[in-house]
N, C-alpha and C positions, 0 to 999 in steps of 0.2 A: 535563384532555386526553385522550384514549385510551392506552396504550400499542399496543406490536407488534402488529396485528391476524393471530390463526390463521391459515395459511392456509386456501384456500381448499378443499383434498384434506385438510386435516387432519381431517374425521371420517371420510375413506376411506383411511384407512389399510390399507398391508398388515399381515398378516398378522405379519410378523415387526415390523414396527414396533410394531404394536402390545402384542407379547410385550414387547419392551425396554422399554418402558414400562414396563409392568408390574413388571419388575425393574428397571428405575432405582428406581423407588417406594419397590419396597421394600426394596431396599438403601441408599438414601435414611435410610430409620426405624433404621439400623445406629449411627449418628452423631448427635452431639452437637448438636441443633439452638438450643437457647437461643443467642439475641444476647449477643455480648458487650458490656460499657460502652464507649458509645464515647469513650474516650479517646483522646488522641494513638498511634497505633501506632509503635510501635518497630522492628520490625523486617518488611516487606512485601515479598511474594510477588506480582508481576504476571504473569500465566496471557496471552500472546495466540501462539494459533499459528501465525498466518498471513503472508503472504508478503511483500514489496518496499511495496507500497503503505499495505498495513493497518498495517505496524511504522510507515512514515513519520507516517500519521495520528495514532500514541500519543505522537509527541514532541510538540508542545504542551501535552500534559495530563501528561507526564513533567516537564515545565520546568517546570509552574507549581506542581505538589507537591513537589518539590526547594524553592521558592520556600516553599512553605509549610510545608514538614516538614524544615528544614534539617537538623536531629540526628537524622532518620530514616536507617534500612540500605534502599535499595529494590534488591531482587533481581528481575531480565526473566528468566521461562522462557521462551524460543521455539524455533523449530524449526535445527535446524545449517543451513539456507536462511536464518536470519532473523540469524543472527555480527553478519558483515560490515555489515549494515543498520546496525548498533545499536553497532558496535564502536567504542571511545574516546568514546562520549559520556556527557557531563558532567556529566548528572546522575542518571544508573545508577551504584552502587557495583557490579554485581556483573550479571555476564550467565550464566546455564547454559540448555544446553543441553539439548532432547529432543525425539526425532523422533516428533512427534503423529504418531498415526493417523491417516489421512484425510487429511492433510497434505502427506506426501510423495510425491507426482504421479509413484505408480510402483504396481503391481501388490502388491492384499491378499495381506497371510503367511499368512493362517487365520483365520477368527473367531475363536480364543479368545487370537490373540497382542495384541493391543489391550490385553487383561483383562489379561497376564501385565507386560504394558510398566508398565501402569496401577500397578499394586502393587511391580513393580523401583522406579521413579521414585518413587514412594511411598514405600518405605523408607531413600531417599537424602536427601529431602525432610525426614524427620520430624524427625532431629536435630537441624537446622539451627537449629531455634525458632521457626519464623516464629510470628508474632502475628497479622497478618490477613495472606487472600491476595483476587487480586481478578480474576477470571476477566474478562476482556475482550470475546470474541466472545457474542454475545446467546445461539448457539443452542450455547453448548460443553458438554457434559454432561462429557466425558472429562475434562477439564480442572475440569470442578467438582468433581466424583467423585474426582478424584486432591486437591485439598488438603485434601476433606474427609477421605480416606484419609491425609491425612500429618497428621492430628491439628493442624491448625492452626486457632483456635477459631473467627476470625471469616472470614467466608466472603463475598464480595458478589461478586451477578453480574446480571443478569438476568432475570425473571421469565417465564421460560419452560420448558412442559410439561418436557421432559427435563433442563431444570437446575436448575430449583426443589427438588427434594429433597433437592439438597447444600448450598443455600444458607444460611445464618441470617439475612443481610440482601438482601431481591430489590428491584429497580425495574423499574420498566417501559420498553421499550425502543420510542420514538416511531420510526416510519419517514419523514417527513419531514424529520431532524433529519440533518444532515451527522455522517459517524463522528465528525470531528474532537471536535463540539460531547458524540456519545454518551460519547468518552471523557471527555472532560471532565463531563460530569454523575456520571458511577461514581467518578472519584476525589475528586472532591469529595466522598461519601461519609464521607473520612478526613479532612477538616477543616469538621465545621460551622461555621456563621457565617461564614464566610470564602470573598469569590468568589475561582475561577481565574481568569486570566489568560491566555487561548490565542492565544499569539503564533503565529508561521510554524513550519514545517517544518521538522526539523533532518538536516543530515546533515554528518556530520565528515569533510571531505575534508583527507589528511596533504601534507606540503610533496612528497613525492615524488611524490605523482601530479598534484599540478599542475608538479609538474618535468617529468613525461612530459607531459604536455596542449600544455609548450610547448616541447619537443622535436619531439611532433608536429607541429605549426603549422609549424616552420622546417622539419621534413622536406619536409613537403608543396609547400613555400613559397603556404599559405596568405595572401591578399591581404585585411590589415585595413581596406581602404578597399571590398573587400564584403563582402555577408552572408554569412557560413557559416553554414547553414540544417540541422541535424540534421534526419529522419526516421525514426520507432521505429515500422515497420510490425506489431511482431506484439506478442500478447497472449497471456495465461492460457488463454482459448480462440479455439477455433477458429471460433466466431461473432461474436466482437468482435471478428474482422478484419476491414479494407477492403480491396476487391481492389485487386491491384497494381498494374492499370490505373489505376487512380485513382489510385495513389498515384505510378505515372510519371505521368500528365496533372499533378498541381502541382510535379511535382519541374522540368520541362521549362517550365511557366509560370514562375515562380519565375526560372528561370535566364532568361527570355527577360527578365521586367521589370525584375530587381534583379541577374540578373548571380551570382545566388545563387551560393554554393561548396556543394556538396550533400554530406552524407556522410550516408549511410544506417547504424546500427546496431542490435544484438541479437544474441541469445544463439548459440554455435554452431549451434543446433540450429532455429534459421531462418535461416542463410544462405542456403537455397534460394530462401527468400522473397525475402531481398533481392536475390541474384543476379538475380531476377526482376523485380525491379523495374529495378536498374544494367540489363542488357540491354534494359528498353523505355527507355531515356531516350538519346535522342540523343546529349547532350553527355558526357563522361565526368564520374562521381560516383567518390566513396571510401565503399567498403563495409568497415565496420571490426566485421561481427559476429562475433562469438564470440572479438574478439582485444583487448577492453580486460576489467581488473575491472570489478568496483561501482564502486569509486573513482575507476577510470581513468576511466568512464565520465563520472559525477558532472564531475570536473577538466573533461573535454574538453564538453560539457554548458556549462560554466560559463561558457565560451567562445564559447558559439552565441551568437546572435544572436536564434535562432528553433529551438525545440525540437518539430514533428507528431508526434501519433502517435494510436494507437485508445486507449481508458480502458485505463492500463496503469501497473506501476510504477513503469515507467523517465519517464512522464511525471508523477509527482507527484515523484520525482526532481531534474527538473528544475526544477520549482519550487519545491524545496527549497533549488536552485541560483539562483534570483532569476533563470531565463530568463524570457521570455515564452515563452507557449505554448498549441497549439492542440489541444482533444482532444474526439476523436469518440466519440461514446456511441450504442450502440442499446441493448442487452438492460439494461442496469443504469445507475440512477437516476444523474443528476449530481446531483442535487440531494443525495443521500448519499454518495456516492463523486467526487464533481464539486473540480479544486481549490482545495485550500486557500493561498491566497496574494491576493497585495496586486490589488484591486481595477484593472481597465485595461491590469493586463499572462499576462491569461489568459484565452481561448474558448471556450465550450464549443459544439459545434454536435452537434445528437442529430437522431437521425434522424427523419422526422417522420411514420412507421410508428405507427397507432392504436395496435397491441398493446407499443408497444414504449414504456416499458421493463417487459418480463415477470420478469427476474430470473432467468431462466432459462441455465445456461451447459452442459449436462448433454445437449443435443441427442443421438440417435445419428446418428453421420456420415452414414449414408445418408437422415437429414431435413433437412440442414444446407440444403440448396438450397431446404426451403418455408421458410426462416428469416433472409433477408438485408434485414434491417431496418438494416445497417449501410450493404450496396448502393447502398440509395435514399441516402445523403446525397451529392449531386451534387460533382462536384469543384472546380466555381464558388462552391461557398459556404466549401471550404476554402483558395481562393486566395483570396477576398476580404477574408478574417478572417487571412489570414498577410500579407496588403500593406496591414491598416492596422494591423497589430502591429510589423511595417517600419517603414512609415511614423513612427509615432510613437514608438521606441523603437530605431533602428539610429541610428546616428552614427559614420559612415567615418571613418578614421583614418589617415592618412597614414604612408608609413614602415613599415618592423618590426611585428610583431605588439605590442601590447603586451599586458604583464599587468595584469586590472581588478580583480586581489587577492580578496579574498572578497568573497561575496555578504552583504547582509543578513543572513540566519539562519548568516550560517556568524561573525560576530564572537563574541570568544569573552565566555564566560555573565558577565553582570550590566554588558557592555559597553552 
């Protein structure tokens, strides 16, 4: 089986990309490349620069690694945006923060700034004595270089052209495997001849966050006899968003067929999006955009009968909470980035455009009207999926809202 293919335009690199690749290959020669002996590692650094969804995708392999190497010290190196995703995770010993260049979702601070930061962070990591580093994103050459600059002797990652110069061990990236499985394959390298069992996604909800959700249900007089349905319309890229009118149609349809209680969720920056949807629905809905922490959002999703949304991290958070979900996919493959959860509780609705998925999210704003694969998804398809999940999984409860307790993925370690 072949690994990740080079992109179609790989040979047509820009001059800047060509120069960068040459410099990366030259820089890689400065570091020791002899593979370390495959003995059980004692101090491991896992490098994952990404955001909510990709970090949740790491948690099944992280748990499996902890079970396989109970005595090892496991440190996660994540962005500031990732701390709350993995905080209180029982399968890691430490979380270290790095503002990874290119992942801040802010304007760039200068051509040399990423390299200055690299050597600064490498200097902080070097005294820690890590014997093994794993760069978990397939194309993250900055993280692979960081591990080499920090003097970590064993460096594992994917054989991507920009990343390979800094690795001591490389694996192919298989484009038709789910990201959870990709993470499992890399971490399995640390425990030869041991199968890593990949369980559910994990997110640690705190008691005070569940208390907040109970209070919210009581304050808004949520009827446990009617389904509470969350719609998360936002996504990390505008090209992944479904039209507001379509979400309004789905909300209206679920109110009509199931007397659903609709809550809209999102960040403060997505408030204009949720406001537009709320104003297009004839019946009142709850607009909670910008009003929850990540943990509160998870606790609220845990109390929902159903969560719907475009392909995004908060949809994977709902999966981690054990709540049924409907995921809308257009430019990004559900094969690689779809829900990782119990079959039958999660439905993917993919665009039928022949060019989808293209895996390109950075279309210029002026061209977005030409890339409307998400708009091609009919509301009737989403309504059909939502009604099916409510039919199969929603059980009305009489009286005041009851505490369902932690989802299956929230059981204490070893339970």
